[in-house]
C-alpha positions in Angstrom: 113.2 132.7 79.9 112.9 132.4 76.0 110.1 130.4 75.2 110.9 129.6 72.0 113.2 126.3 72.3 115.0 125.5 68.6 117.4 122.6 68.2 120.2 122.0 66.6 118.7 121.7 63.1 118.2 124.9 61.3 114.1 126.2 60.5 114.5 128.4 57.5 111.5 130.7 58.0 110.0 131.0 54.5 111.8 128.2 52.5 109.5 125.8 50.8 110.9 121.9 51.7 111.5 120.1 48.3 108.4 118.4 47.6 109.9 116.1 44.7 106.7 115.9 42.5 107.9 112.8 41.1 109.0 110.9 44.2 106.5 107.9 45.1 105.1 108.0 41.4 105.8 104.2 41.4 103.8 104.0 44.3 101.0 106.2 43.0 100.9 104.4 40.1 100.6 101.0 41.8 98.1 102.0 44.6 95.9 103.7 42.9 95.4 103.5 39.1 94.4 99.5 39.2 91.9 100.1 42.0 87.7 99.9 41.3 85.1 101.9 42.3 81.6 102.2 42.1 80.9 98.4 41.8 78.9 97.7 45.5 77.5 94.8 44.9 80.8 93.2 44.1 83.3 92.9 47.6 86.1 91.0 45.2 85.9 93.9 43.3 85.0 97.1 44.6 87.8 99.3 47.2 86.8 98.8 50.5 87.7 101.3 53.3 87.7 100.0 56.8 87.3 103.5 59.6 88.8 102.5 62.6 86.3 105.3 64.4 83.3 106.4 63.5 82.7 110.1 65.1 81.5 112.8 63.3 84.4 113.4 61.2 84.7 109.8 60.9 81.1 110.0 58.7 82.3 113.2 56.7 85.4 111.0 55.8 82.4 107.4 54.9 80.4 110.3 53.1 83.3 111.4 50.3 84.2 108.4 49.9 80.8 106.8 49.2 80.4 109.7 46.5 83.1 107.8 44.8 81.5 104.9 44.9 84.2 102.9 47.6 82.5 100.5 49.9 83.0 101.6 53.9 82.7 99.9 57.0 82.8 101.5 59.9 84.3 100.2 63.0 83.8 102.1 66.7 83.6 100.8 70.4 79.7 101.9 70.6 76.5 101.0 68.2 75.2 103.5 65.9 78.2 106.0 65.7 77.5 108.5 63.7 79.8 107.3 60.7 77.6 104.0 60.9 74.7 105.4 59.9 76.5 106.2 56.4 78.5 103.5 56.0 77.6 100.0 54.2 78.7 98.1 56.8 79.5 98.4 60.6 81.2 96.8 63.6 81.7 97.3 66.9 84.2 96.4 69.0 87.5 97.5 71.0 90.3 98.8 68.5 92.9 98.5 71.3 92.5 94.9 71.5 95.1 93.1 69.5 93.2 90.0 68.4 89.6 91.5 68.0 91.3 94.2 65.9 92.8 91.6 63.8 90.1 89.1 63.4 88.1 92.7 62.1 90.8 93.2 59.8 90.3 89.6 58.6 86.9 89.2 57.8 86.4 92.7 56.1 89.9 92.5 54.1 90.3 96.5 53.4 92.5 97.6 50.8 92.9 100.9 52.8 92.1 101.2 57.0 91.7 104.6 57.8 92.2 105.7 61.6 90.3 108.4 62.6 90.9 108.0 66.4 93.5 107.5 68.4 92.4 104.2 71.1 94.0 101.6 68.0 96.3 98.6 68.3 99.4 99.6 66.0 101.4 97.1 66.2 98.2 95.2 64.1 98.5 98.1 61.8 101.9 97.6 61.3 101.9 94.0 61.1 98.6 94.3 58.3 100.5 96.7 56.2 104.1 94.4 56.5 102.2 90.6 55.8 98.8 92.0 53.7 100.0 95.2 51.8 97.4 97.1 53.0 97.5 100.7 53.0 97.6 102.2 56.1 96.3 106.2 56.4 98.1 108.1 56.3 100.9 105.2 57.4 101.3 102.7 60.2 104.6 104.4 61.4 102.7 108.2 61.3 99.6 106.6 63.2 101.7 105.5 66.3 103.8 108.4 66.9 100.9 111.0 66.4 99.6 109.4 69.3 102.9 109.5 71.4 103.4 113.0 72.6 107.3 112.1 73.7 107.6 110.7 69.9 106.1 113.4 68.2 107.6 116.0 69.8 111.2 114.2 70.3 110.7 113.9 66.0 109.2 117.6 65.5 111.7 119.4 67.6 115.1 116.9 67.9 114.8 115.5 64.4 113.2 118.7 62.0 114.3 121.0 64.0 110.9 122.8 64.7 110.5 125.4 67.3 108.4 124.2 70.7 108.3 125.3 74.1 110.9 124.1 76.3 109.6 120.7 78.1 110.6 117.4 80.1 109.3 113.7 80.4 108.6 112.1 83.3 108.1 108.5 84.4 107.2 109.7 88.6 106.7 112.4 90.3 110.0 112.9 91.0 110.6 113.3 87.6 107.9 115.8 87.3 109.3 117.6 90.4 112.7 118.2 88.4 111.2 118.6 84.9 109.3 121.7 86.5 112.0 123.2 88.2 114.2 123.2 84.6 111.2 123.9 82.4 110.6 126.8 85.1 106.4 128.0 85.8 103.8 128.1 85.2 104.0 124.8 83.2 101.9 122.4 81.7 101.6 118.9 82.6 100.2 116.4 80.1 99.8 112.4 80.0 101.9 111.8 76.9 99.0 109.6 75.8 95.5 111.7 75.5 93.6 113.6 73.8 90.4 116.5 73.9 92.5 117.5 76.5 92.3 115.2 79.4 94.6 114.7 82.2 95.8 118.6 81.2 96.5 120.8 83.8 98.3 124.4 84.0 100.4 124.6 87.6 100.9 128.0 88.6 103.7 126.8 91.2 104.8 123.7 93.3 102.3 123.2 95.1 99.9 122.5 92.3 102.1 120.0 91.0 101.3 116.8 92.6 97.5 117.4 91.8 98.6 117.8 88.3 100.3 114.5 88.7 97.3 112.8 89.5 95.3 114.6 86.9 97.6 113.2 84.1 97.6 110.2 85.6 93.4 109.7 85.4 93.1 111.4 82.1 96.0 109.0 80.7 94.8 107.0 77.1 97.4 103.9 77.9 99.8 102.6 80.8 103.4 102.4 80.7 105.4 101.1 83.4 107.5 102.9 85.4 110.8 100.9 86.6 110.5 102.8 90.0 107.3 102.4 90.6 104.9 99.4 91.8 102.1 100.0 89.3 101.4 101.0 85.8 101.4 104.8 85.4 101.7 107.5 82.8 104.9 108.8 81.5 104.1 112.6 81.3 105.4 115.5 79.7 105.4 118.9 81.5 106.3 121.8 79.1 106.7 126.0 79.9 103.6 128.0 79.8 104.0 130.2 76.2 103.1 133.6 76.5 99.9 132.8 74.0 98.0 135.0 72.2 96.3 132.6 70.2 96.5 129.2 68.3 96.4 128.0 65.0 96.0 124.8 62.8 97.2 124.7 59.4 95.6 121.4 57.2 98.5 120.8 55.7 97.7 117.7 52.7 100.0 115.3 51.4 99.7 113.7 47.8 101.3 111.8 45.1 102.1 115.1 43.7 103.8 116.4 46.8 102.7 118.9 50.2 100.4 121.8 50.1 98.4 123.6 52.5 95.3 124.9 53.4 94.7 128.6 54.8 95.2 128.4 58.2 92.3 128.5 60.5 92.2 130.2 63.7 90.4 128.9 66.9 89.1 129.7 70.6 89.0 126.8 72.7 87.5 125.8 76.1 89.1 123.0 78.8 91.0 121.7 75.6 88.4 121.6 73.2 87.7 123.2 70.2 84.7 125.6 70.4 84.9 127.9 67.5 87.0 128.0 64.6 86.9 130.4 61.2 89.3 130.8 58.4 90.8 132.9 57.1 92.0 133.5 59.9 92.7 137.6 60.4 96.7 137.2 60.7 99.7 138.7 59.6 101.0 137.5 56.0 103.9 136.5 58.0 102.9 134.5 60.8 100.7 132.8 57.3 103.1 131.9 55.5 105.3 131.2 58.6 102.9 128.6 59.9 102.3 127.0 56.7 106.3 126.7 56.5 106.6 125.2 59.6 103.4 122.8 58.7 104.8 121.7 55.9 108.4 120.5 57.5 106.3 118.6 60.0 104.2 116.4 57.2 107.4 116.4 54.8 109.2 115.1 58.3 106.4 112.6 58.1 106.4 111.3 55.5 109.5 110.4 54.9 109.2 108.0 57.7 106.5 106.6 55.7 107.8 106.5 52.6 111.3 104.9 53.8 109.0 102.2 55.0 107.6 101.5 51.8 104.2 104.0 52.9 102.8 106.6 51.4 102.1 109.1 54.1 99.1 110.2 51.8 96.3 112.5 53.7 95.4 115.5 55.5 97.4 116.9 58.7 96.1 119.1 61.1 99.3 120.9 62.6 98.6 123.0 65.3 100.8 126.0 66.3 100.9 128.1 69.2 101.5 131.8 68.3 103.2 134.2 71.2 102.6 137.4 72.1 105.9 138.4 69.4 104.9 136.7 67.1 107.4 134.0 67.4 105.5 130.5 66.2 105.8 127.2 68.0 104.7 123.8 67.1 102.7 122.2 69.5 100.8 119.1 68.3 99.7 117.0 65.0 96.7 114.8 64.0 97.3 113.0 61.0 93.8 113.0 60.2 91.3 115.9 59.3 91.3 117.9 62.3 87.9 118.8 64.4 88.8 122.6 63.4 89.1 122.3 59.7 85.0 121.4 60.2 85.2 124.7 59.3 85.8 124.4 55.6 82.8 122.4 55.0 81.5 125.7 54.1 85.0 127.7 53.2 86.5 126.0 50.5 86.2 124.5 47.5 87.5 121.0 48.4 86.7 120.5 52.5 89.5 118.5 54.5 87.5 115.3 54.4 87.5 115.5 50.4 91.4 116.7 50.3 91.7 113.9 53.0 90.2 111.0 50.4 91.1 112.4 47.4 94.6 112.0 48.9 94.2 108.9 50.1 93.3 107.4 46.8 96.0 108.8 45.1 94.9 111.6 43.5 97.3 115.0 43.0 96.7 117.7 45.4 97.8 120.9 44.4 96.8 124.6 45.5 94.0 124.6 43.4 92.2 121.9 45.4 93.0 124.1 48.8 91.6 126.9 47.6 89.5 129.0 49.3 86.0 129.5 48.0 85.2 132.4 49.6 84.5 135.8 48.2 87.5 138.6 49.4 86.5 139.8 52.9 84.4 137.5 54.2 84.9 134.7 56.6 83.8 131.2 57.5 83.2 130.1 60.8 82.2 127.0 62.8 80.4 127.0 65.5 80.3 123.7 67.9 77.1 122.9 69.5 77.9 121.8 73.0 75.1 119.8 75.0 74.7 119.1 78.3 72.6 115.9 79.2 72.3 112.1 80.0 70.6 110.1 77.8 69.5 110.6 74.4 69.5 114.0 73.1 67.7 115.6 69.8 67.1 119.3 68.9 63.9 121.0 67.7 63.1 124.8 66.2 65.1 123.8 63.6 62.9 125.3 60.4 63.1 128.6 62.5 66.8 129.1 63.8 67.7 128.7 60.3 65.0 131.3 59.0 66.6 134.3 60.8 67.3 137.1 58.9 71.1 137.6 57.7 71.5 133.6 58.8 70.4 132.3 55.8 74.0 131.4 54.5 74.1 129.1 57.3 74.0 125.4 57.6 73.9 122.9 60.7 75.3 119.6 60.7 74.2 117.4 63.6 76.3 114.6 64.4 73.6 112.3 65.4 75.6 110.5 68.1 73.1 108.3 70.4 73.7 109.6 74.2 75.3 111.9 76.0 76.6 111.7 79.3 77.9 114.9 80.6 78.9 117.0 77.8 79.0 116.4 74.7 79.7 117.8 70.7 76.8 117.1 69.0 76.3 118.8 66.1 77.9 122.9 64.4 76.7 125.3 63.2 78.5 126.8 59.5 78.2 131.2 59.0 79.5 133.1 56.5 79.8 136.9 57.5 82.1 139.8 56.6 83.9 139.2 59.5 84.6 136.7 62.3 83.0 138.3 64.9 79.4 138.4 62.8 79.8 135.0 61.7 80.0 134.3 65.2 77.0 136.5 66.1 74.9 134.8 63.9 76.5 131.3 64.9 75.5 132.5 68.7 71.7 133.1 67.5 71.3 130.3 65.4 72.2 128.5 68.6 69.6 130.3 70.8 67.2 129.5 69.1 67.9 126.0 68.6 66.2 123.7 71.4 67.4 120.5 73.2 65.6 117.7 74.6 65.9 114.6 75.8 64.3 111.7 74.3 63.2 108.3 75.3 65.5 105.4 75.5 
C-alpha cells in the first residue's frame, strides 16, 4: 500500500507560500511598538509575560525575555521548576484547572501568555484573549489545536493538504479494530492527547491491538466521553507504520515579517523521546527544500486561523516530519513553541530558537538573516540529552574534567536544575561542534561518560 496519503488539496513541492509581509502591520504596530521594556520595578508599565510551564525550554525563553527587560512570572505544577529559578515571580498550580488558571491570570495581569506545556485549560486562554485582550502565543486556538492530534491532523491533511500516513480515529476498541484493518498492519496507536511518547505503541498484528488500546488509555493526558462506553476513555489515532528512514524537525518562525525557516534538524529518539539532534542535517537538497516548504505551509495554515480570530500567530513552531526510504516526506506533528530537538540551536545559530521565539512574540520582524547558521562550512552542531535514572534529588560532579577534555573545548553543558528524578528524566544537555555528526557525537559521549551523577540529600 502507499504510505503517502495525499488529500484533495494540492501541494506544490517547492513553491513558497505567500507570506504577505504587509499583512497584520497594524496589529504589529499596536501590539509591539507601544510596549515598555526594562522598568522592572513598575508593575503597571513593564511588559509582563506569564509563562505557563517552567521546564528547560521555558527556562531559556525566560532568560531571553529577561535580557530584553521583560518581567516574567513562571508557573508550573511543581515548585522550583527550571524557569522559576530565573524568573522574577513564580506560581505553583494545576494549569488544567480552569478556576486556578483564571485566578492566576487575574492576579498577574500579563500582557502576554506563553504556553510551554500542553496540560493547560485552553478555554481560559480563549476567554482572556476575548475579554482581556491578552496576547496568547502563538494564539489560543493554535494552542488548543496542537495538543489534539485529531484536530491537528484534520487541519494539516484535510484542510492544508499536507501528506501524511493513512490514519483513522477511534472512540472504542471496536472502532480501533476496524481502523487498524483499514490502515493495515503494522500500525501505530496513540492517544489523541499525550506528549513525549506517552501511550504510544507499535502494533505488528491484531494480537497486540488490545494491549495498545490499554496503553493509549493509560498514557492519555485528558479524557473523552464515548457514547457507547460506560467510562471516560481517550480517543485514539491509528496510523500506518511508514517505512521511515529518519526524522526531521524544521523550526519555523512566524513573525510580523512573515514566515521563515531554520535549517532542518535531524534527530534520534528512544522510547518516543529525543536523545540527540544535530544541525545542519546531512540530507539531499531536494529533501531540505521540500521539508522547509511543508513546514511553511503548515505554519501558514495555522497562522491564518489565528489572524482570522484577531490573534497574531507569532512565534516559533517545531514541525516534525518523517522522511521515507524513497525520499518522500510526511507531516507528523507540530509544536507551537520551541522544540526539544531545537536546543542544538543554542550552539549552531546566530539566534537560538528561544531568542527567535521571543523576538517574534514581541513583534520584531524575523527574516532569513535571523535564522541563518553561525557554523563554519562543513561543521555540525549536536545536542546530546543527559538522561538520568534515579529516585530523588540528583546532581552532577566532575564538570571541570569533562569540559577540559582535549578536542571538547568547543563544547558546553546546560544543567536544567530540575529538583527531582523519579525513574528516568532528562536533566541536562551537552552541546558540541565538530566536522561531522559522528565526531560531535563522540565528543558528547566522552563528556557524558566523564560526568558523574550523585544523589543529593532531600
